Every structure is written in structure tokens, then in C-alpha cells.
C-alpha positions, -999 to +999 in steps of 0.1 A: -896-430+165-895-408+134-899-371+128-891-344+153-916-352+181-907-355+217-884-382+231-907-408+247-880-429+264-858-421+294-827-400+284-797-423+278-772-401+259-741-390+278-724-361+260-686-359+266-667-327+260-630-336+257-605-308+263-580-314+234-552-299+256-559-320+286-570-352+268-536-363+255-513-393+264-527-414+292-556-390+296-569-399+262-570-435+273-592-426+302-616-408+279-620-438+256-623-461+286-652-440+298-669-443+264-665-481+265-677-484+300-707-462+294-718-484+265-715-515+288-738-496+312-765-492+285-758-455+278-752-439+244-720-418+247-713-389+223-677-377+223-669-342+212-635-325+208-649-294+191-669-270+213-687-256+183-698-291+171-711-299+206-730-267+208-746-272+174-756-308+183-772-297+216-791-268+198-814-296+184-842-298+209-846-336+203-809-342+210-810-320+241-841-338+255-823-372+253-793-360+273-788-379+306-758-357+315-728-339+303-692-349+311-664-324+312-633-345+304-606-322+314-599-300+345-618-274+364-616-249+335-632-274+311-661-278+336-665-241+340-665-236+302-692-262+297-713-248+325-713-215+308-720-228+273-747-253+282-764-242+315-793-261+329-781-297+320-768-322+347-731-325+345-701-344+359-663-347+355-638-371+342-608-353+360-578-353+336-567-317+341-538-302+361-555-295+395-590-312+394-599-292+426-636-300+425-632-337+416-607-342+444-629-324+469-660-345+460-642-378+455-648-381+417-622-407+404-598-402+375-611-435+361-633-442+331-648-472+349-653-453+381-670-423+364-692-446+343-704-464+374-710-431+392-731-419+362-751-451+362-758-448+400-773-414+393-765-397+426-771-360+421-764-328+442-774-292+438-745-268+443-743-230+441-725-213+412-709-179+413-712-153+385-685-128+375-696-100+351-722-124+337-698-154+335-705-184+357-678-199+379-678-231+399-648-227+423-632-193+426-624-159+413-594-138+420-582-103+412-546-091+414-514-110+416-529-145+414-549-136+383-518-119+368-500-153+370-530-170+353-530-144+324-492-148+319-495-186+318-523-186+292-506-161+270-477-185+266-496-217+267-487-243+240-503-274+252-512-293+284-504-274+316-485-288+345-476-273+378-442-264+364-459-243+337-467-217+364-432-213+378-419-188+352-451-168+353-449-166+391-413-154+390-421-128+362-452-115+382-432-112+414-408-088+397-432-072+372-466-068+387-473-035+404-503-045+427-528-017+419-552-007+447-588-020+445-620-009+462-643-036+473-680-033+482-698-062+499-736-065+496-752-031+503-722-016+521-718+020+511-681+023+521-655+002+502-627-018+517-592-015+502-573-045+488-543-053+466-553-090+461-589-104+463-598-141+463-634-152+463-643-188+467-674-209+463-656-241+474-631-245+503-603-260+482-580-240+459-550-248+437-521-267+453-544-278+481-545-243+495-576-234+516-586-198+512-617-202+534-620-236+551-655-229+562-668-222+527-699-242+516-712-250+482-748-249+491-753-219+515-761-192+489-730-173+498-695-165+486-665-163+509-640-135+501-605-127+514-592-092+509-554-089+512-545-053+519-508-051+510-490-054+477-453-063+473-431-094+465-426-099+503-463-096+510-473-120+483-449-146+497-462-139+532-498-143+520-490-176+502-475-190+534-507-181+553-528-199+527-505-229+528-512-232+565-549-225+560-550-194+583-552-162+562-580-150+585-555-147+614-535-120+596-545-084+607-543-071+571-567-097+557-604-089+557-628-119+557-662-114+541-692-137+535-717-122+511-740-129+482-727-100+461-694-082+457-682-053+436-646-044+427-633-012+411-599+002+405-583+033+389-563+011+365-573-023+351-566-052+375-565-088+360-593-112+369-593-150+367-622-175+371-617-212+378-581-209+366-588-192+333-583-155+324-616-135+329-607-099+318-600-070+341-618-049+367-644-035+372-662-066+384-695-076+399-698-110+416-729-127+428-740-161+438-765-183+419-780-206+446-785-243+435-778-235+399-755-265+393-769-301+391-738-323+395-735-361+394-713-372+423-703-404+440-728-420+463-722-409+499-706-433+523-705-428+561-668-421+564-665-399+533-696-379+542-684-373+577-650-361+565-666-338+539-690-323+564-662-317+588-643-298+562-673-277+551-675-292+516-710-305+517 
């Protein structure tokens, strides 16, 4: 085919965005293994390290029309970034980040061969996305102490993050963060609820395996929010313990909301984070985008599907 006419064949290009910070060491080997395995499956992989080069390449309508799917080779932040920059295209993950919350929850393997086979199988699901001040998120948003830690980590980031990267930031925030009061409106409520820490999830899993809202679903057109009323070092440690045991809703000073829209205000700026990356400060408006994400996932099996349904992940 010549010229700039429409693509007449089935799309076979798989566009891979590699996070240069996550894609080092053994992780880089997984990325190149994915490229090799995709070729063996009859796809045309295109690997990009530069976000700007990928965006320019996809700006060509003919290139975009030939895309079978995008692959975020990194962690949850890489996926969120790609969802925001290139909405509307099917996407999947090669999980080589620190947490890989979504990949673990959906059973996407950290394997070039496994992800290539998953892409070739073509099993797709529609999931909801959330939106924070116009920015899309896949997993969660938080405002307050948790987001303060994320801001501190990213200000000092020099390369790939590990769980240990968060320890100094947690200690600094425990002694330095002042826990400003927030006002939270849910849906069309006219009276706000008070909170010192707000966590809003679109997916039941959270960092470190914590479960903010075990009943959260990714396809119900709703967001699940937990509003933590108190702010101090002791209270943050107390709330962490409740999250560790998956029972924050049992605390009398934690409000549980399920809503399609949320609004946060405060008298002084409160830090925000979305999918593990800094997302500015309050004020904030959150809403759900039903079915906005088309994701390639492993083909369901009886046992995995049953477990996932039981945990509210499907």
C-alpha cells in the first residue's frame, strides 16, 4: 500500500512505551523478550523510550489505525501516564514497576512470553477510569498524608523506586506534615464531610497489598472513598494498621462513601496523588468515566475468575 490512504489489513502493530526508570537491569531483558516474542506471534512491535517520540508517531493517522494495542512497560504510573496521553486505544501492561497493583490483581504476568501470548489471545475487558481535575487515573487517588509521602519521594527520586525508597519520606512526613482539614462533598450532597486523609479507589487493591475498599469494583460506574477524620502521627499509624487488616470501615472515625463524583476543598493546599504519582494540590473534583478503559487481560479460567469475583475485582 502506498500513499496515505486507510489501512486495509488487520492492525498488527504493538506499541510499547518503556519507562526508562523502571526498564533497567533484569527489567530491560523482559522488555526485549516481549519484543522478540511478539515478532514470533506475527506482530510488529514498536518500542519507544521517549514519550515525545511515541506521541509524534501516533499523531500520524495511518500509524494509529494500525495499532493493535499499547503496552505500558513499567508500573502503574506508566500505565496511568499512557492512558492520559493516548486515550481511546486498547492497552495492556508488562509489569516491571515497584508495585504493579493492577497487573497483580488481574493476573498479568511479569514475563515477555506470557504478555505476548496474552496479547495474541486478544481477551479484552472494559474497565472504569477515574478522573481527577481532568487527569485520568486507573487505580486510586489520595489527598493528605499518603500523597505527601508520594510528593516527597518524587522530589528526591534519582532512578528506579523500591519499597525502601519510601521509608525516609514516610518518616519525614510523620514528623513534618501538619494534616490540614479538608471538606468533602459526595455527589449532590450540600453539606461537606470533614477529613484529614482521603483515599478514593477504583480498584480494591492498593500499595503493599492494602485493601482500602475490599468491595470496590472496576466496572460499576462508581468510586469508593474512605474519609479519615483525624490527623496526627498516632492516627496515621492507627489508620495504616486498619488498612493492613482490611477493615478501615470498622473504625468510628472513618466515613465510607460510594459515589460517581467527589469534591475536595481546604483552606490551605493539600497534596494529591494519582496512581502513585504527584497530582498537584486541592481543590479537587473527582468523577468516574464508566467503561473508558479497554484492557487486554489474561483469558479467564474457572478458578481465577471465581477468586477474582469473590474479591470484588471483576
